N, C-alpha and C positions, 0 to 999 in steps of 0.2 A: 479747590484750586482755582475754579473759575472766578470766585469772589476775590481771591488774592490778585488775580490777573486784572480784574476790573478795577480794584482799588489802586493798583500800580498805574494803570492807564489813566484813571481819573485824576490821580495825583500828579503825574509827570506830563501828560498831554491831554488835558480835559477837553480841548476843542476837538479832539479826534474820537471821543466817545460817540457811538452811533447806535442806530436801532439794532444792529447785529449783536452788539455788546449786551444790550438790554434783553434781546431774545435769548442769548446764551443763559442769562440768569432765569428767565421765565422757564426755559427748558429744564431747570433744576427744580421746578414746581415752586419757585418764589413768586409770590403775588406782587402786583404793582405797588401795594403798600409796603411789602417787604423791601423791594427795591428802592422805593423812596426812602425808607429808613436807612438803608445801607448808604445811599448817596449822602444823606444828611450827616451821618456819623463820619464818613470819610471827609466830607467837606469841613465839618467842624474841626477835626483833628488837623487837617491841612491849614485851616485858617489860624488856629490857635498856635500852631508851630511857627507859622510865618510872622505872626505878631511877636511872639517870644524872640525869634531870630532878628526881626527888624529892630527890636528894642535892645538887642544885645543881652537878653536875660540868660542867666545860668540856671541850671536845674536846682531845685532844693537839695539840701544836704542829705535828706532821707532817701532820695532817688538813686538807685544803683546806676552809676556812671556807665556801665556796660550796657544797660537797658536803653540809654539815651541814644546811642549810636547803633543802628542796625546794619551799617555797611559791611559788617563782617559776616552777615548771614547770607546764605544762598538758598534759593528755593529748590525743592525737589524737582528732578527732571521728569518723574512720572507720578501718576496719581497713586496716593498711598491707600486711600479708602475706596 
């Protein structure tokens, strides 16, 4: 759940990511290399989505339209694992 919270924060308010957020990931035994990869993957998907949105691109026909919009999803309120 911590990675999901981190991804949400990095996506919605990247300037508010701070050392506490990084330490939370380290506390899960993630290395700095792991965290770097997480940030790069999140950043890439944010970038490519913004490019597609900015150009008004529509998803390819083979992509499930429900998968494109995640606004109907809710995050669990307690840790599952």
